[in-house]
Backbone as numpy.savetxt, mean C-alpha at the origin, in Angstrom:
# Nx Ny Nz CAx CAy CAz Cx Cy Cz
-19.39 -4.19 -24.27 -18.49 -3.69 -24.57 -19.24 -1.98 -24.03
-20.57 -2.22 -23.75 -21.65 -1.49 -23.62 -21.26 -1.27 -21.35
-20.99 -2.06 -21.43 -20.47 -1.31 -19.90 -19.72 -0.66 -20.05
-18.41 -0.96 -20.69 -17.11 -0.25 -20.43 -17.86 1.36 -20.93
-18.39 1.94 -21.82 -18.71 2.38 -22.19 -19.95 3.21 -21.14
-20.35 2.85 -20.38 -21.30 3.33 -19.17 -20.38 3.78 -18.07
-19.36 2.86 -17.70 -18.39 2.91 -16.78 -17.61 4.52 -16.97
-17.43 4.84 -18.42 -16.15 5.63 -19.05 -17.08 7.01 -18.83
-18.16 6.87 -19.38 -19.59 8.24 -19.10 -19.21 8.79 -18.24
-19.51 7.75 -16.83 -19.48 7.90 -15.16 -18.46 8.41 -14.80
-17.09 7.83 -14.91 -16.10 8.33 -14.64 -15.66 9.68 -15.38
-15.96 10.10 -16.56 -15.66 11.90 -16.72 -16.88 12.49 -16.26
-17.82 12.20 -15.64 -18.31 13.12 -14.74 -18.13 13.07 -13.59
-17.13 12.65 -12.88 -16.30 13.01 -11.51 -15.03 12.99 -11.43
-14.32 13.64 -9.88 -12.66 13.68 -10.25 -12.21 11.77 -10.31
-11.06 11.73 -11.41 -10.36 12.98 -12.45 -11.11 13.06 -13.55
-11.92 12.34 -14.02 -12.23 12.11 -15.14 -13.12 13.66 -15.98
-13.36 14.49 -14.82 -14.08 15.31 -15.61 -13.39 16.30 -15.52
-11.76 16.38 -14.61 -11.14 17.38 -14.91 -10.46 16.98 -16.40
-10.46 15.91 -16.68 -9.26 15.20 -17.94 -10.55 16.00 -19.05
-12.37 15.72 -19.03 -12.75 16.16 -20.32 -12.86 17.62 -20.04
-12.73 18.48 -18.68 -12.67 20.02 -19.26 -11.61 20.62 -19.51
-10.13 19.66 -19.53 -9.17 20.73 -19.83 -9.33 20.08 -21.96
-10.00 18.86 -22.08 -10.04 18.47 -23.64 -10.97 19.81 -24.34
-12.12 19.96 -23.20 -13.14 20.99 -24.06 -12.28 22.59 -23.88
-11.07 22.80 -22.97 -10.60 24.31 -23.49 -10.03 24.01 -24.13
-8.90 22.52 -24.64 -8.33 22.63 -25.84 -9.22 22.82 -27.16
-10.08 22.25 -27.11 -10.84 22.52 -28.30 -11.42 24.10 -28.36
-11.84 24.46 -27.11 -12.33 25.97 -26.92 -11.14 26.68 -27.91
-9.88 26.64 -27.32 -8.80 27.20 -28.25 -8.53 27.27 -29.31
-8.66 26.24 -30.05 -8.41 25.50 -31.47 -9.44 26.62 -31.71
-10.33 26.14 -31.70 -11.11 27.02 -32.32 -11.62 28.40 -32.53
-11.11 28.97 -31.32 -11.32 30.20 -30.68 -10.06 30.99 -31.17
-9.35 30.69 -30.91 -7.86 31.61 -30.94 -6.88 30.96 -32.49
-7.09 29.61 -32.61 -6.09 28.88 -33.61 -5.25 29.14 -33.54
-4.19 29.51 -32.64 -3.17 29.26 -32.24 -2.43 28.21 -31.22
-1.13 27.84 -31.24 -1.22 26.59 -30.68 -0.83 26.61 -29.26
-1.72 27.59 -28.61 -2.21 28.09 -26.80 -3.10 26.65 -26.88
-3.51 25.60 -27.49 -4.81 24.72 -27.34 -3.90 23.25 -27.39
-2.71 23.58 -27.43 -1.95 22.49 -27.16 -1.20 22.34 -25.63
-1.36 23.61 -25.02 -0.93 23.37 -23.23 -1.59 22.48 -23.06
-3.45 22.90 -22.77 -4.56 22.00 -22.01 -5.06 20.87 -22.44
-4.19 20.69 -24.12 -4.20 19.12 -24.85 -3.52 18.48 -23.61
-2.21 18.64 -23.74 -0.67 18.30 -22.94 -1.52 17.51 -21.27
-2.03 18.67 -21.04 -2.40 18.33 -19.79 -3.54 17.29 -19.52
-4.36 17.33 -20.22 -5.29 16.41 -20.30 -5.16 15.10 -20.41
-4.07 14.65 -21.64 -3.28 13.75 -21.98 -2.22 13.18 -20.47
-1.67 14.19 -19.83 -0.60 13.78 -18.67 -1.83 13.42 -17.85
-2.98 13.87 -17.50 -3.87 13.61 -16.09 -4.35 12.92 -16.63
-4.86 12.26 -18.35 -5.31 10.98 -18.18 -4.81 9.44 -18.09
-3.35 10.04 -18.82 -2.28 8.50 -18.29 -2.01 8.24 -17.00
-2.22 9.57 -16.26 -1.39 8.90 -14.71 -2.84 8.97 -13.41
-4.06 8.76 -14.36 -5.59 8.74 -14.10 -6.06 6.68 -14.33
-5.49 6.09 -15.25 -5.86 4.94 -15.90 -5.20 4.14 -15.23
-6.12 2.73 -14.63 -5.47 1.85 -13.70 -4.25 1.11 -14.85
-4.28 1.22 -15.99 -3.03 0.67 -16.79 -1.89 1.08 -16.53
-1.98 2.62 -16.35 -0.45 2.91 -15.97 -0.42 2.61 -14.03
-0.87 2.70 -13.48 -1.07 2.73 -12.16 -0.43 1.27 -11.73
-1.51 0.18 -12.23 -0.87 -1.18 -11.97 0.24 -1.68 -12.79
0.60 -1.38 -13.87 2.50 -0.90 -14.07 3.02 -1.26 -13.06
2.98 0.50 -12.93 3.83 0.71 -11.95 4.22 0.09 -10.53
2.63 -0.05 -10.43 2.67 -1.08 -9.13 3.63 -2.48 -9.58
3.40 -3.01 -10.18 3.98 -4.56 -10.72 5.55 -3.83 -10.64
6.00 -3.36 -10.91 7.78 -2.31 -10.65 7.68 -3.10 -9.46
7.15 -2.61 -8.47 7.57 -2.96 -7.06 7.29 -4.44 -6.39
5.79 -4.87 -6.61 4.78 -5.79 -6.26 5.93 -7.34 -7.18
5.99 -7.36 -8.41 6.93 -8.51 -8.77 8.35 -8.38 -7.94
8.80 -7.98 -7.87 10.09 -7.87 -6.86 10.50 -8.92 -5.98
9.14 -9.30 -5.28 9.47 -10.61 -4.39 8.31 -11.52 -4.65
8.37 -12.59 -3.92 7.72 -13.90 -3.82 7.39 -14.20 -2.74
6.02 -14.68 -2.09 5.78 -15.65 -0.65 6.65 -16.60 -0.38
7.49 -16.94 0.34 8.50 -18.46 0.33 7.41 -19.08 0.22
7.80 -20.38 -0.58 7.11 -22.12 -0.21 7.11 -22.37 1.11
7.81 -21.71 2.39 7.50 -22.06 3.28 8.39 -21.60 4.58
8.11 -21.71 5.70 8.35 -20.45 6.69 9.64 -20.93 7.64
10.98 -20.55 7.18 12.54 -20.98 7.89 12.77 -19.76 9.19
12.09 -19.19 9.34 12.29 -17.90 10.20 11.91 -18.49 11.81
12.40 -17.53 12.53 12.08 -17.84 13.95 11.40 -16.82 14.36
10.89 -15.42 13.93 9.69 -14.94 14.01 9.00 -14.06 12.68
7.75 -13.59 13.13 7.06 -12.28 12.17 7.21 -11.31 12.77
7.77 -10.98 11.29 7.29 -9.07 12.00 6.42 -8.22 11.15
5.70 -7.39 11.49 4.61 -6.85 11.00 4.67 -5.49 11.27
4.88 -4.84 9.39 4.63 -3.36 9.49 3.42 -2.94 9.60
2.92 -1.77 10.43 1.87 -1.19 10.29 1.72 -0.29 8.87
0.70 -0.09 8.85 0.46 0.75 7.55 -0.55 1.74 7.34
-1.27 2.65 8.52 -2.14 3.25 9.18 -3.85 2.89 9.65
-4.02 4.19 10.12 -5.36 3.51 11.21 -6.15 4.76 10.91
-7.53 4.23 11.86 -8.51 6.04 11.63 -8.68 5.80 12.96
-8.61 6.62 13.97 -9.18 7.00 15.31 -10.93 7.47 15.39
-10.75 7.09 16.68 -12.57 7.23 17.21 -13.77 6.55 16.32
-13.18 5.29 15.45 -14.71 4.86 15.14 -14.73 3.70 15.65
-16.47 3.06 15.40 -16.28 1.93 16.54 -16.28 0.75 15.11
-15.55 -0.02 16.10 -15.14 -1.30 15.74 -15.62 -2.45 17.20
-15.63 -3.86 16.15 -16.30 -4.81 17.41 -15.74 -5.22 18.56
-14.52 -4.57 18.91 -13.87 -5.11 20.01 -13.00 -3.37 20.49
-14.02 -2.55 20.14 -13.58 -1.39 20.84 -13.48 0.08 19.99
-13.03 1.20 19.66 -13.24 1.83 18.81 -11.54 2.28 18.29
-11.29 2.67 16.81 -10.68 2.95 16.04 -10.33 1.49 15.05
-9.96 1.75 13.93 -10.09 0.62 13.53 -8.62 0.72 12.38
-8.24 -0.10 11.74 -6.94 -0.61 11.20 -7.11 -0.29 9.64
-6.53 0.79 8.74 -6.70 0.48 7.18 -6.82 -1.03 6.61
-7.25 -0.46 5.54 -6.78 -1.86 4.64 -5.56 -2.34 4.34
-4.54 -1.67 4.49 -3.46 -2.01 4.23 -2.71 -2.74 5.49
-3.20 -2.34 6.69 -2.42 -2.74 7.97 -3.93 -4.39 8.12
-4.40 -3.95 7.86 -5.55 -4.99 8.12 -4.91 -6.52 7.62
-5.04 -6.04 6.12 -4.36 -6.90 5.30 -3.29 -7.87 6.03
-2.24 -7.16 6.41 -1.23 -7.56 6.93 -1.09 -8.47 8.07
-2.27 -7.38 9.04 -2.41 -8.63 10.11 -2.83 -9.79 10.01
-3.86 -9.44 9.01 -4.42 -11.01 9.21 -3.79 -11.97 8.11
-2.88 -11.81 7.99 -1.85 -12.27 6.81 -0.92 -13.07 8.20
-0.68 -12.37 8.71 0.22 -12.81 10.28 -0.76 -13.87 11.06
-1.94 -13.42 11.08 -2.49 -14.03 12.15 -3.01 -15.71 10.99
-3.09 -15.44 10.06 -3.05 -17.35 9.40 -1.75 -17.53 9.33
-0.46 -17.22 9.17 1.21 -17.76 9.18 0.65 -18.28 10.75
0.33 -17.71 11.72 0.82 -18.01 13.05 -0.41 -19.56 13.08
-1.41 -19.29 12.40 -2.05 -20.50 12.67 -1.51 -21.43 12.10
-1.21 -21.46 10.56 -0.17 -23.03 10.31 1.05 -23.22 11.11
1.48 -22.25 11.22 3.59 -22.13 11.76 3.66 -21.18 12.85
3.07 -22.09 13.94 3.28 -20.73 15.31 4.26 -19.90 15.49
5.28 -18.82 15.07 6.03 -18.23 15.46 6.08 -16.47 16.43
6.68 -16.69 17.27 6.26 -15.16 17.87 6.17 -13.97 16.96
4.61 -12.91 16.71 4.81 -12.05 15.68 4.91 -11.06 16.58
6.26 -10.04 16.16 6.13 -8.73 16.19 5.60 -7.63 15.30
5.12 -6.67 16.33 4.21 -5.76 15.47 5.26 -4.72 15.48
4.88 -3.60 14.69 5.60 -2.47 14.68 4.97 -1.10 13.87
5.08 -0.17 15.16 3.85 0.75 14.85 3.66 1.54 15.71
3.37 2.86 15.89 3.13 3.39 16.86 1.98 4.83 15.63
1.57 6.03 16.59 1.07 7.29 16.22 1.46 8.06 15.37
1.51 7.93 14.42 2.00 8.68 13.28 1.48 10.46 13.19
0.23 10.50 12.99 0.00 12.07 13.72 -1.00 11.80 15.32
-1.30 13.00 15.40 -1.72 13.76 16.17 -3.33 13.09 16.32
-4.07 12.88 14.98 -5.20 13.05 15.02 -5.47 11.08 14.59
-4.32 10.45 14.77 -4.51 9.18 13.87 -4.10 8.49 15.31
-4.70 7.22 15.43 -4.51 5.67 17.04 -3.26 5.87 17.00
-2.80 4.97 17.77 -1.18 3.95 18.05 -1.64 2.67 17.03
-0.91 2.69 16.11 -1.32 1.34 14.92 -0.76 0.21 15.63
-0.14 0.23 16.14 0.72 -1.02 17.04 -0.59 -2.07 17.78
-1.23 -0.68 18.63 -1.90 -1.07 19.87 -3.40 -1.45 19.06
-3.80 -1.28 17.96 -4.59 -1.35 17.21 -4.45 -2.97 16.89
-3.60 -3.19 16.14 -2.94 -4.34 15.24 -2.85 -5.16 16.58
-2.55 -5.21 17.61 -2.28 -6.02 18.24 -3.67 -6.27 19.16
-4.32 -6.07 19.21 -6.27 -6.40 19.41 -6.56 -6.90 18.70
-6.20 -6.35 17.14 -7.57 -6.73 16.16 -6.30 -8.94 16.12
-4.94 -8.65 16.41 -4.48 -10.31 16.09 -5.13 -10.84 17.51
-5.21 -10.50 19.08 -5.20 -11.27 19.92 -7.01 -11.64 19.30
-7.73 -10.75 18.58 -9.56 -11.27 17.87 -9.29 -12.20 16.99
-8.49 -12.42 16.15 -8.30 -13.37 15.20 -7.28 -14.47 16.13
-7.56 -15.10 16.86 -6.66 -15.88 17.71 -5.26 -16.21 17.88
-4.43 -14.94 17.97 -3.28 -15.27 18.67 -3.07 -15.02 19.37
-2.35 -15.63 20.36 -2.39 -15.70 22.08 -1.52 -14.07 21.94
-2.01 -13.67 23.16 -1.17 -12.63 23.67 0.41 -12.70 23.88
0.50 -13.41 24.82 1.67 -14.23 25.22 2.97 -14.29 23.78
2.12 -14.40 22.62 3.14 -14.82 21.09 3.21 -13.51 20.36
2.71 -12.41 20.95 2.69 -10.98 20.36 3.75 -10.42 21.05
4.84 -9.43 20.54 5.64 -8.68 20.89 4.86 -7.63 20.19
5.20 -6.54 20.99 4.56 -5.12 20.45 5.54 -3.80 20.52
6.02 -3.56 19.31 6.63 -1.94 19.16 6.15 -1.02 18.86
5.31 -0.21 19.79 4.68 0.59 18.90 4.48 2.68 19.12
6.64 2.62 19.00 6.64 3.86 18.76 6.86 4.55 17.72
7.09 3.29 16.55 7.29 3.55 15.45 6.94 4.73 14.58
7.37 5.47 13.60 6.36 6.38 13.35 6.79 6.21 11.27
7.99 6.05 10.79 8.00 6.07 9.72 8.72 4.16 9.57
9.07 3.97 8.31 9.72 2.65 8.18 11.50 2.51 8.23
11.93 3.49 8.30 13.28 3.33 8.79 13.19 3.44 10.14
12.63 3.48 11.21 12.19 3.84 12.51 11.16 2.12 13.13
10.67 1.69 12.11 10.35 0.14 11.98 11.54 -0.54 12.38
12.54 -0.24 11.09 13.38 -1.25 11.13 14.40 -1.22 12.40
14.78 -0.01 12.43 15.92 0.70 13.95 15.09 0.17 15.53
13.50 0.29 15.57 12.99 -0.50 16.77 13.06 -1.88 16.72
12.31 -2.34 15.64 11.96 -3.79 15.71 13.80 -4.94 15.72
14.56 -4.01 15.22 16.01 -4.83 15.83 16.16 -4.80 17.14
15.97 -3.89 17.48 16.40 -4.01 18.89 15.52 -4.90 19.70
14.41 -4.95 19.27 13.44 -6.03 19.95 13.33 -7.63 19.74
14.08 -7.63 18.80 14.54 -8.79 18.30 15.49 -9.08 19.01
16.50 -8.36 18.83 17.55 -8.92 19.75 17.75 -8.84 20.81
16.65 -8.00 21.66 16.50 -8.39 23.23 15.51 -9.75 23.55
15.16 -9.87 22.17 14.56 -11.61 22.32 15.32 -12.64 21.60
16.50 -12.33 21.28 17.18 -13.65 20.77 17.01 -13.87 19.63
16.52 -13.44 18.66 15.87 -14.00 17.31 16.28 -13.19 16.16
16.87 -14.20 15.63 17.55 -13.38 14.32 17.17 -13.86 13.25
15.70 -14.36 12.61 15.55 -14.76 11.28 14.23 -14.15 11.38
14.15 -12.91 10.77 12.57 -12.52 11.09 12.18 -12.39 9.66
10.80 -12.82 9.48 9.80 -13.17 8.38 9.76 -11.86 8.27
9.60 -11.08 7.49 9.14 -10.12 7.30 7.22 -9.51 6.73
6.51 -9.04 7.19 5.18 -9.12 6.12 4.78 -7.73 6.40
4.79 -7.43 5.05 4.21 -5.86 4.16 3.50 -6.23 3.50
3.34 -4.95 2.77 2.32 -5.25 1.78 3.43 -5.09 0.68
2.81 -6.05 -0.86 3.75 -6.41 -1.55 4.52 -4.67 -2.25
3.92 -3.99 -2.30 4.45 -2.47 -2.73 5.53 -2.47 -2.05
5.29 -2.19 -0.63 6.21 -1.77 0.02 6.96 -2.26 0.77
7.67 -4.14 0.03 8.82 -4.64 0.51 10.18 -4.05 0.06
10.09 -3.77 -0.96 11.56 -2.66 -1.27 12.05 -2.22 -0.53
11.32 -1.01 0.06 11.78 -0.15 0.66 11.97 -0.38 2.46
10.63 -1.52 2.57 11.53 -2.15 4.02 12.49 -2.80 4.11
12.98 -3.46 3.08 14.10 -4.21 3.30 15.35 -3.77 3.10
14.98 -2.25 2.26 16.26 -1.65 2.72 16.39 -0.69 3.19
15.66 -0.58 4.71 15.95 0.01 5.47 16.30 -1.51 6.60
15.57 -2.12 6.29 15.91 -3.37 7.38 17.84 -3.64 7.18
18.25 -3.49 6.26 19.90 -3.87 5.44 20.16 -2.99 6.13
20.04 -1.93 6.20 20.83 -0.44 7.04 20.83 -0.84 8.26
20.39 -1.81 8.76 20.24 -2.03 10.34 20.77 -2.91 10.27
21.54 -3.67 9.01 21.63 -5.74 9.49 21.56 -6.32 9.51
19.74 -6.32 8.96 19.01 -6.83 9.59 18.59 -8.03 8.27
18.53 -9.19 8.45 18.34 -9.58 7.07 17.25 -10.72 7.34
16.10 -9.72 6.96 15.03 -10.61 6.56 14.56 -11.42 5.85
13.26 -12.17 6.02 13.27 -13.44 5.15 11.55 -12.54 4.44
11.54 -12.19 3.30 10.38 -11.33 2.93 9.10 -12.09 2.75
7.97 -12.02 3.26 6.87 -12.23 2.78 5.82 -11.37 2.47
5.63 -10.77 1.29 4.92 -9.61 0.44 3.29 -10.31 0.44
2.83 -9.61 1.16 1.09 -9.94 1.35 0.21 -8.22 0.52
-0.55 -8.72 0.26 -1.66 -6.99 -0.33 -0.91 -7.01 -1.35
-1.19 -7.84 -2.42 -1.41 -7.49 -3.44 -2.19 -6.39 -4.26
-1.97 -5.13 -4.33 -2.68 -4.55 -5.47 -3.17 -4.51 -6.93
-2.36 -4.92 -7.60 -2.09 -4.95 -9.11 -2.54 -6.54 -9.29
-3.68 -6.99 -10.00 -3.97 -8.03 -10.33 -3.19 -8.60 -11.39
-3.04 -9.95 -11.83 -1.97 -10.18 -12.86 -3.48 -11.69 -13.36
-4.17 -11.54 -13.99 -5.04 -12.26 -14.87 -4.45 -13.28 -15.95
-3.69 -12.41 -16.80 -2.75 -12.70 -17.70 -4.45 -12.93 -19.05
-5.18 -12.09 -18.84 -6.28 -11.95 -19.48 -6.22 -11.40 -21.07
-5.47 -10.29 -21.09 -4.79 -9.28 -21.78 -5.04 -8.02 -21.37
-5.66 -7.08 -22.27 -5.80 -5.85 -22.25 -7.34 -5.82 -21.72
-8.06 -5.05 -21.01 -9.34 -4.92 -20.70 -9.81 -3.55 -20.57
-11.14 -3.33 -21.44 -11.70 -1.57 -20.95 -11.42 -1.08 -19.70
-11.38 -1.90 -18.66 -11.52 -1.54 -17.50 -9.96 -0.53 -17.36
-8.68 -1.11 -17.97 -8.17 -0.21 -17.94 -7.20 0.79 -18.13
-8.82 1.54 -19.11 -8.51 2.52 -19.63 -9.71 3.90 -19.07
-10.20 3.26 -18.06 -11.61 4.09 -17.40 -10.49 4.81 -16.32
-10.77 6.61 -16.18 -9.93 7.36 -15.31 -10.80 6.97 -13.76
-9.97 7.20 -12.84 -10.31 6.72 -11.83 -9.76 7.17 -10.63
-9.92 7.57 -9.28 -9.51 8.36 -8.39 -8.39 7.24 -7.35
-8.66 5.43 -8.01 -7.90 4.54 -7.37 -6.51 4.29 -7.95
-6.54 4.60 -9.31 -5.90 4.21 -9.83 -4.63 5.60 -9.48
-4.95 7.00 -9.36 -4.30 7.71 -9.02 -3.51 7.53 -8.05
-3.99 6.83 -6.88 -3.96 6.42 -5.40 -2.61 5.44 -5.70
-2.98 4.96 -6.63 -1.55 3.33 -7.12 -0.97 4.04 -7.39
-0.78 5.38 -8.14 0.73 5.52 -8.70 1.10 6.70 -7.94
0.00 7.24 -6.70 0.85 8.24 -5.53 1.39 6.91 -5.26
1.02 6.02 -4.75 1.93 5.13 -3.73 3.23 4.17 -4.28
3.17 4.57 -5.75 4.28 3.94 -6.23 5.66 5.03 -6.42
5.09 6.19 -6.66 6.45 7.37 -6.72 6.54 7.77 -4.97
5.89 7.16 -3.92 5.90 7.79 -2.55 7.20 6.62 -2.06
6.93 5.01 -2.66 8.09 4.28 -2.56 9.12 4.69 -2.69
9.21 4.68 -4.42 10.79 5.17 -4.39 11.24 6.53 -4.32
10.86 7.26 -3.91 11.10 8.49 -3.06 11.49 7.93 -1.75
10.83 7.20 -1.07 11.15 6.76 0.23 12.53 6.08 0.18
12.57 5.25 -0.92 14.20 4.49 -1.13 15.39 5.45 -1.43
15.21 6.47 -1.47 16.06 7.62 -1.38 16.89 8.14 -0.62
16.17 7.63 0.27 15.76 8.31 2.09 17.61 7.62 2.74
């Protein structure tokens, strides 16, 4: 138990935990200073901030998306479609400059592993999203080649900036290549939104979710789940973004 106590103390000294602590102290100060219900406002804010910053909430929200699809037992498609999800410009990498973020890298590595087991054309979809970010598709292609996927097996669609554009542009390239049963590789939390947009393009994909972020050890509740962290807030942010994206 001591390890959880130490981590809790650390978490209350850095964001977002310190904001929970400050709001709680403000509520306590108002309670003793004013004796009115004004202390309920910072207390309620502290409680809401705490709930939104603990892994218990973030991981439960993630599972509402990640549990919708499971990787298929066998590959029945005729191509892999990999959606990119971010990259960083100007940084040194082993084979050049710029590198993929964790989400995209996990998807690319998964595609390379699947290709090694069951070789199929690999279509990478993703472009330059912002002026200060690199072209994600080109970086992903470079990484696939470094991981052993032959360049002639890679189809590059490097114009898309959104999931909607991923679906539309990937469909065009698939049709030109005569490919009709794509295996869609993206992060588990992103799969539902991706399938929605591919369906809008009349493309039936075989979902292959990767990059799971919410663990499921079956060990019940642990102290870790109640310690505030920015990572947990990021999990919740991802979920909200995905659900909002499904409304488009």
